Phi, psi and omega in degrees: 000134178231163178232142180258003181228129176230148178228138178236125179246124180248124182227086177284159178244125178247131177247128181243125175239132181211154173249118179245169179296333179279350180133179181288148180239130177228112181231145175240128180242137178227079177287155180239140177240128182246126178241122179252131174250121184229148172247115182243179177296334181272356180125187179283143184223138174241122179245127180244122177269155180294160171292134180240125175202129178229129177216115180248155178162175180225155173252121182238152175224125180253137177231139176251124180243130178263122179262096183292331178296323179287322177298317179296322178294323178296316178293325182289331182276000000 
């Protein structure tokens, strides 16, 4: 028994550590690369797909500021 199609999937793992003003950031990325080996009527073919990785998000920092001048105006009124 033989096969005319083979697929190779490469999935490296990248770890990112960073210190930002909003705090420490720790992210892990695992993009995948797919390589297909095919035998067709037109001959042997190697197809390489792009690396795919999607990670969405935001870094936020919240600060609370007390405006004593506004508090004093509120009490005065």
